[in-house]
Every structure is written in C-alpha cells, then in structure tokens.
N, C-alpha and C positions, 0 to 999 in steps of 0.2 A: 550447489548443482544444480542442473536442469534434471528434469526428468525424463532420460534420454540415454538409451545405449545404443553406443558405435558400435558396428562390427564392419572391419577393412579384412577382406578376402583378398591374399598375396600369393601371387603366383609369379615364377622367373622378373621381378622385376629387381631395378636397382634400389637399394638401401640407400642409398640418398634421396630419391625420390620421396621412400617412407618417411623418413624424419622431414619429408618438408611438409608431406600433408601433418603429421603426427605436431610439428609447428605451429599449423595452422592450426590444428583444434584446442595446443594449450594459449593461440590469442584469442579466445572468443570471450566476447564478457559472458556469456555463462555456461561456464563445464559441464560436460557428460561426466551422468555417474559413476560409466565407467567407458572402456575402450577396450574389445576384444578381435586383436589381428590372429585370423587361421589365416596360416600360409601352408598352403597346399598342395605340400609335396616340396616347400621350398626350403631347405633343411638348413641352406645358409642364411637368407637373409634373416631366420630363425634364430640363430645363433646370433646375428650380427646385432639382433634388436634384443636376444639379453644380455650384448656385453653393454650395450649402447645404454641401457633404458633401467635396467636394474643394477642393485647393491644389496646385497645379503638377503638376496630372494623377494625382495620387495621393491618393487618400482617409481622412480623417481622424478615421472610426470606430476603435472599439475591434478592428472584423477586417476584413477585407478586404471590400466593397463593391466595385461590379462594377455598373452601370448598361448595359441595353440597351433600343436604341429603334425599336422597330418598326413601320415608319412607316404603314402601316395595321393597321388594326384588325384580327385574327385570330382573337378569342376566347378566353375562357381559358382555354381546353384547350391552344389551341397556344401561348399566351403562359409555360403551367406545362412542356409539352414541350419547348420552348425553352431555358427558362431550367434544367430537368437539364438538357438536351446540352451545352450552352454551360460550366458550373461543372464538367464530365466533360472536356470533348473543349478547347476554348477553351483554359483554366486553363492547360491542359499544352501548348498553342502555343506560352504567352508564356512558359516557362519556370516556371512557378508548380507542375507538378506534385502538389508536395505537398499541395495546395488542392482536388483534390479527392477529395470524402468520400464513404465508404461507404452512409453515410443519407442520405435526402434531406428535408426537411422543407418541404412548402407554407405560406403563410400568406396571406391576404386583405391587403388596404393597409389597410385600415379593421380591423385585430383590435389587438390588444397581447395579447402572449406574460404570459403570470404569471410571478412571480418564481420560478426553481428550475427550470422544465419542461423548457427544453431538456435538462439534466443527466440528469432522471426520462426522460423517454422515451428518450434516449441507451442509458441502462445496462438498459434491457428490451432492446432489441435487443442490448445486448453478450451479455447471457443468453442469445441463442437464437433472441428471435421475428423475425417478421421486418414486423410491422406493429404499431404502437402508439396508443391512443388514449384518449379519455376523455373530462368533461363541458367545456362554456364556458357563461360568462355575456354577457346580451343587454341592451343597450341601460338603461334602469335598472333593471333587473332585479338584485336582488343574490343572489339566488337562482340555484342551477347546475341549466341546464337536464342533468339526470343519464340515462346511455343501461347497455345493458345488456352485461354478458360476452358475449363472442364466442360466436356462435351459427350456424355456417354455412347453416345447415334455415331461420331465420330470416331470411335475411340472400335468401332468393328472394323474399319477401313484401314490404319492407320496406329501407328504410335505414336503419342508425343508428349510420354510423361520417364522421364530416361530415370535410372537405377536410383539414382544421388536424392530419393524422395524421401521423405520424413513418413513414417508410418502408425499407426499404432497396434501394440503388442497386437491384444486380443482380434483387429478385423486380419492380420498376417497369421496368429494362431487358426482362424476361423476357416481358412484356405487354404491351413498346412503346409504354408511357404512358397517358396518356390515349387516351380517345376522340375523336380531334378532331369527326369527322360527326354524335354527340349535340350535341343541342340544348342539353340539359338532364341534369341527375341523372348529371353526369361522373364523381364522385365515384365513386357508386352501383356504376355501371358498372366502375369502377377497381377498387376490392376486394373487387367480386365476380370478376372475371377473375384478380386473382393470386390469392383463397381456391380456385380451381380450381388452380392448379399445388402445392398442396400448402403453402400459405405457413401458418406460424402468426401467430395474433392476440393481442393481449392489449389487456383492458381495464383502464386502472389509474381508480377511482373519485374521481379527482382534477380539478380544474378546471384548463384547459390556461392558456384565454385567456378574453378579450370579444371582443363583438364590438357595435358600432355596429349599430344598427334599421337592416332591410332598407331602400334608396335606392332608389327609382327612378332606371334609367341605371346600376345597380351592376353588376359584372362577371358576376353571377349571379342575377340577379332577374331573372326572366322570369316573368310571369304566368299560371303554368299552377297546376291542381290535383295534386296529388300522386298522386290517380291515373292522370290524362292521362301524369306523367312517370315511373311505375312503367311505364304501359305498353309507353311508348317503351322505357324499357329493357329490357322483357323482351323485345319482339319481336327488340331487336338482338343479345340472347343468346341466343334458340331457347326459352327457360322458356316451357309450354307452360300455358295457362291451367286455371283451378282452378275448382271448384266448390265447393267447399266452404272457408269459413272457421272454424278452431278458433278459440277465445280462453276466458280463467281471472281470472276475478276473485284467486283464491287457489289454485291450481291446478298453477301453471305450468308445474312438471315432468312432472306427469302429460297437459297438454293437447298440450304437444309433442311427444309419445310418441305421444298418439292422432292428432296433427296428420299424422304422419310415417308409421303404417301407412293412413291416409285417405287419404298424398297430397296434402293439402288446404295450402292458406293459414292460416300462425299470426299471429298478435300477437295486444297487449292489446285487451282490449273499448274505452278507449278510442281508440285507430287506428280500427275500423274506420269511422266516418264519415267520417275525412277520407280514409280508404282507397278504400272504397264499390262495388271493381272490380263492374264490368258483369255480370260472368262469374259473378260469385259469386250463388246460386243456394238456399243453408242457412246456417246461422250455426250451429256446433255450439258449446255452449254448456257446459264442465267447470264442472258444479256449481251450486248454488242457494244461496247463501250468504245468514246471516241478516244485515239490514238493515233499515231503516225504509220504509214503504210508498214516498216517492218515491224512493228509492237501486233499490228493485228497479225501477220505472217507468222509472227512466236505463235501466236493466240491460237491460230487453226495449226500451229504443227503439233503441239504438244495433246493435241486431241487425237484421239484413237478410236478405229471403230466407225460407225455411223457418226456424221457429224449434225449434234441439231442445237440448233440456236433459237431462245425463247425470248424478245426481246422486251422491254418493259418502258415505259413513259420518259423517262429523264433522257438512258442513252439515248433513245432516236432522235429527239430533239437537238439533244452534242452530236450525234453522226451527222445529220443532213444539215445542219447551221453553220458547220464549222470546218467544211471539207469542201475542197477543190473538185471539182466531175470530175478530174483523173485520179484523182484519190478514190472515186466515188466508183469509178470502171476496175478500180484496182481491186476494190473490193466484194463486187460483181466480178467479177473474171473470176478471182481466186476463188470464192464461194461455190458459183459452176461447177469448175473442173474438179474441185469434190464431191458435187451431188448434194452437196449439205442441205438441213431443210430449215426453213425458217419460220415463226413461229409468231402473232407479235400478240398482246393480250388485251388489246380493244377493236373496233374495228376504226377507230379514228386512224391509230398506229397502221393497221394494217396501208388503211390509204395512204398514207403520206409514205408510206417502206414506197409503195407501189408506184408513186409519181415523180420517185426519187430512180427509178429501175432494176429496185424487187420486187419481179411481177410474182416469183413465186409464194413469196410473203402471205399466211395464213391465219384467219381468225382460229387460236386458244385458250380460252379464257381461265385462268390458274386459280382452282378452289382457295374458297379459306381452309386453313388448314384445322382440324379436331373445331368445326364450326363450331359445333352441338355446348360445347365449352361457353361459348357467346353469349349471355343470357341476363337479364337483370338481378341482382342479388340484394338488391337492398334500394330504398327510398331513393330519389334527387336530393343531393345535397340542398342543404336550407341556405345557402348563398349561391346564385347562379358560379354555377364553375365551367370555365372551358380549356378542353386540351388543346395545343400546340404542339405538334411534332417538330422537331429537326435535328440537322446532319451539321457537322463542321466537316463532312468528306464532298457531299454535292452542294455548287456553288447554286443551284435550286432551291433549297430549304437553311442556306447560312443564317443564322443570327446578326453577324456583322454588316453591321450598314455599306460597308466600303462594297458591298457584294452587289450590283446592281441589278442580279438576275434573280433574286431572293425574295419574295414578301414578307417575309416573316421581320426587318425592322417596319416596315409596314403595320403589322399585325400589333408588335410591339407601343408604336405610337398608338393605335384604336385602342388598345389597355391600359392608357396612361388616363384615355379618355372619360374609361370605363369605371370609376376607382369603385361602384358599389357590384361590381364582378370581378370574380377571380382567373385568372387564366395562371393552368399550368405547364409550362412547357417543359416536354419532354421527348427526347433520344439523345444523340451525341455519343462520343465514346466513353467517353465518363460524364460523372455529375459537372453540369455546368457551375464555373466560377464568376465567369462572366466580366473579370477583370479584365478584358484585353477590350471590352464594347467602352471602359472609360467611363459611364453610364452611369447618373445616378436610377434604381427602379423605384417604383413603388411598391407599396407594399402587397398591390393585385396581385404582381404578378410573381411568381416562384420557379425555382428550376427544380426539375425532379431527375434529373440525370437518365440515363438510361433505363427502361422497365423491363425485369426480368418477364417472359414468356412463361411463367409461371404466374406470375404475378400481373399480369397484362388486363384480366377482368376484371380484379379487383381497382385497379388504379381506374379504368373506363367508369365503373359503377362508382367511382370519387368526385365524377365529373356530370357535369350537367348536356355538355355535347363536344361536339371537336370542330375546328375551321381550321381547312385544304384548302391554302389559296398558293398555287404554282406557275410559272408560266408557262409550264406544258407536263401534264400528266399522261401519266396511260391509263388503266383505271384502277385507282389506290386502292389498298385493301383498307388502311389506317378506320378511313370513313364508312367502310361498311361494318365493322367489328364493332363501332361505337352502337348504329342504328341495329343494329343485331340487339342490342343490350337494351334496348329502350333509348337511348341516347341520341337525341338531333347531331344530323353532321352539315354543316357549311363548306358548300366543291369549289372549286374553279374549273374541275373536269365537267366539259359542254355536254358527256355524251347521252344522249336520253336513256341508254343500259341504266344509269347513276339514280334508280329511283331510291324516289325516299328522301331525301337529300333537298337540301336549300340550295338551289344555285344561286353562284356572285356570274354577275355580268360576259365577265372577262375572265380567262387566261394570262395572256398578254400584257403584262401590265410593265412600263420603264418608269420604273423610282425615280430615277435620277430627273425624270418632268415631272414638275411640282404640278402641272393640272392633272399629268394621267393618274399622278400621286392621291391629289387630294379626290377627285372621283373615283378612286378603290376605296380609299377609304371612307366612304359616302356610302358606298355599294358596302364595305362590309359591319358598317354602323347599323345599316339598314336591315341585312340580315341576322343580326346578334338582336337587332330590337322580334325582330319575326318569330326568332326562337326563345327568346326571352319572354317576349308574352303569351306564347302556349308553349310551356317547356315538359309536359309530361305527354306530346300527342301523340310520342309515338309510343308508348308505354302498352299500349292496348293493341297494337300491330304489331310485334315483338312474333308471334305463331308468321304471321303472313310475309314479312318479310324474308323470315328463313327459308321458307319455304321459294318464295323468289332469289333469291341468292341463289341457293342450296342446286336450284336446278338450271339458272342462268351460267355457273359455274360447276357445272357438274364432277364432280371426284371421278365416278368411273369412264366419262367422256374422256376426260385427261387420260386417264390410265393406259387408256386403252389406247387412244389416241398414240403417244406417244412411245409405247410398246410397237406399233404396229411400225415405225420407221423405222425397225431394225430391219425386218422380212423387204423394206420398200428396192 
C-alpha cells in the first residue's frame, strides 16, 4: 500500500457518484493506506455507504475505509481538516497507527481518480517535493484542463493548483490546514500559505482526475466571480492590491520577470477578463505579435485600463514583413483610438516602427532582471564551449533545417566543422531529443533542454561563449547575461549599444541560398576563432560591463516610465 491517506468530503452528493470514486481508488496500481469519508451533515449518504461497504463493522474494500458523520453541515474546509486529523490521530487510537500516512490527498466526491495517479503523485513526494498537482478533465470534455509549472510569484495573482493535489502531511499541519473562515478559494489560500513555508511544489503534465460539471448545492459551488474570490483571498493574506497587470501571448518568461521588477500582477491574457481586478489601472503587454486583424483586436479587447505595449525583436520583424498595409493601418487606428502607449527595446526597433507608421513608439530598454547575480563563479571550462539558444516556438530560432528563417541549422553545421569545440544547445519547451531532425549529431553537440532561471548562472559559467545569430533581433538579453559573467558573446545584433560583443557581419541570411549560407558559416568561423584565441578577454572587464548595462538599461528609469504612463 502507498503512504497516502485519502480524504473525501461529502455533502448533498449522489451515492452513485461516491461509488464511482471509490471504485476508481480500488483500481489504482498502488492502494492508499486508508480512505476517510467525511459526510458533512449528509446522513443519507453515510447510511448508504455503511450498507454498501461494511460487513460486521469492517470495510469490504481493498483498503481500510472509514466513515465519519458530522451531524451539522460545517463546510468543505472543516470536513477536510477533520478528515486529515482523524486519519492521523483517531486511527492510531484504535491501535492501527500504521494507517497514519505521511501524505494526504483530498478529492471531492464527484470525481474519479485516473489509473496510476496515486502512485505517480506519491513517487514525486518520495523524491522530496511537498505538493504535487496536475491536470483534470471535466463533464463531457475529454480534453484536459491544463495548468502551468509552479510559479510562486504568479500565485499572488491567481490560483492554478486545484484542491485535488497531494500534500505532505507535515506541510499541511504546519499551516494548520484549510482556513475554515474563508467562504471560497480555500485551496488557493492553502497552497499560498504552504508555499510561504518554503515547501517545494511539483507540476506533472498528466490528467490526475475527472470531475462532473459543477452542480448547484455542490460542496464548493458558490456563485462568485474569480475577482470576488481572489479579493477575499488577498485580504485574508494581507496581499496589497497592484495597479498594473502584465501579460504576454508568446514571451511569458520575459513578461514574468518584468512583472517582478514592476511589482505587478502577472497572468495569461485570456485570464484578464475573468479576473479583472478593480485595482488594475493599466495592462502592460509584452509583445505585439503577428496575427489576424481580429486576433489583434481580441488581443487589445482583453486589456483593462491604460494599454501599454512593449515590443521585442522578432515580433516586430514578423509584424512588419508579413502584413499588408491595410492590416498595419487597422492596427494603427485601433491603437490610436485606445490611446495606447508603445515602447520598443532598441533604437533600431523604434526606427522600424516609425517607418511603418507607428510614430509614437519610443525607446525603453528592459533592464536585466537581478543583474547582480550574473557573475563569474568559476574558471573557464578546459574545453572551449559555446552556448546556443534555440526555441521550438519561434521560427527565427528553430533547430529544424526546414525552417528557412532560422540560423540554428547553420550553427549546427559549423559545430560539426569544429570537433575540438563543444556546443551546448539550450532552450525549447522540453529537453530536446532531436529525433524529428533525422540527423546524426557529433559528440561535440549536447542538447541541455530548458535551463531554469535559478540554474542559469551556473550554466553560463559552464560555457566559454554564446553565439546568437538570428534574422532579426531586438536587444537580446542572453548575450548580455554571458558577458556579465565574463563569457564572450558572438551576436548578429548590429546595434552599436550592444557593446563588448563580437559582431557577425549581417543579420538577414537566406539559408536556402547556398552562397549566402556559406558566407555566413565562414563569418561564424571567423568570430568563433576570435573568441577561441582570446577566451578570457572579458574576465577582467566584468565590473565595467556591469556598470555599462546597468546604466544603459536602468531599472529605476524603466519602472518610473511604466508607472508614469498610468497618469497620462
């Protein structure tokens, strides 16, 4: 049996639904130590469960089943807390202390647990996590409702962890369980408080359970908006209201960092209309991505308060090169009618937007988030090593050789020509298996997958340099991160403000044109040789580099400028 106690709160539920849940638990490949059903004033279901699952006072299920009846309806939070308490104390009082498990799993009576999920969640806690959560399906919908990897900052704006998640009992007890004084969002409140204790959360991209559609009279069904619920939660936890919400359709990593610098709320654009906090005075959207006119209009429609756009490199290029003049005019007219404010993060992008008719676009550099942490922490690697960033969502930095706007295939060809140099490709959404490319890779190419923010400095220090070559860039931060750590950067960004970097001769490359491709590879080889011949040339300049980029991309200027937009 697994090291899990399952708690099921029951109120005004169909007995047939509870039977389905218990059957789904019995179908698990690893059974719980016990299941405790707390009938919250529901005497009818209590009696039906007794009749169905007990014979001579002993449960007939494949696991120990315990029934508790609360004479009065106390609410979901009370029922769950009570179930957790008696599963750890009352069982030991009956001489069955071994049934007290280290992990707790709360699941509502109208749910069904998917096969194998109990074992999967418990194994994650066995690995040192304190809370594990995932996806679910609802009603007739077979497509799972997917959530996101854990982000403690985002947890201040919205809940993305449902009640049906497994938690370490000690973590649950540390915060004294669910807050019974909250009328709603008790799970949100629980996870937030547990996170504040330093607990480790793990998201698994798997469907943990199925639930029926919410019904009137449901144990947790209360007719309130998300905004109403979140407001009560934030008041209970003394979270101050924030005046700006940050969102992005395609640059979530950058948008989150900017939200932190601005002390702003952060969420997906699609969530803004549902949250729509009354304290939001502005929406700060990172990027203006190429899409249909209607798609763009929808993009603008979700924004509340003052509408602020901050443009980055590749979205500007795609927008300017893949739209007709009629589409561009529609964008301009809508932005003007909304009195929207446009910023771009390099002088070149500002000039490009001006040429296209967006005359009010102004320059605002995005600061390096937590710039002080980027530093040299160890010696250069013995083998010269080049980092190469890629993504599987942006056509400018894809690995797939069929993508004629990406330079990454050229970099891979260059890597094969330099067996004495190591290449670390990093990025993507998951660790890249490169099976789809159908190519044999030499030993000097390593795919490192996505590097977590907390591990980025260590990764940079495992390299000697980075090469960043794209058809169009704004003012990319990854080369700056490397230079701040005393590592060299080879870039195609032509801006003179990108100081201390080794410059490739051009950005725009037609990799399908053999002459153009060959010339670019030769240029890459030239720049790599320059870095290789003098690998430590930036190590004694890191203080100078830090001062330059801190002044150029000043965080105070950035924050003051964005907040200054609210009163315009």
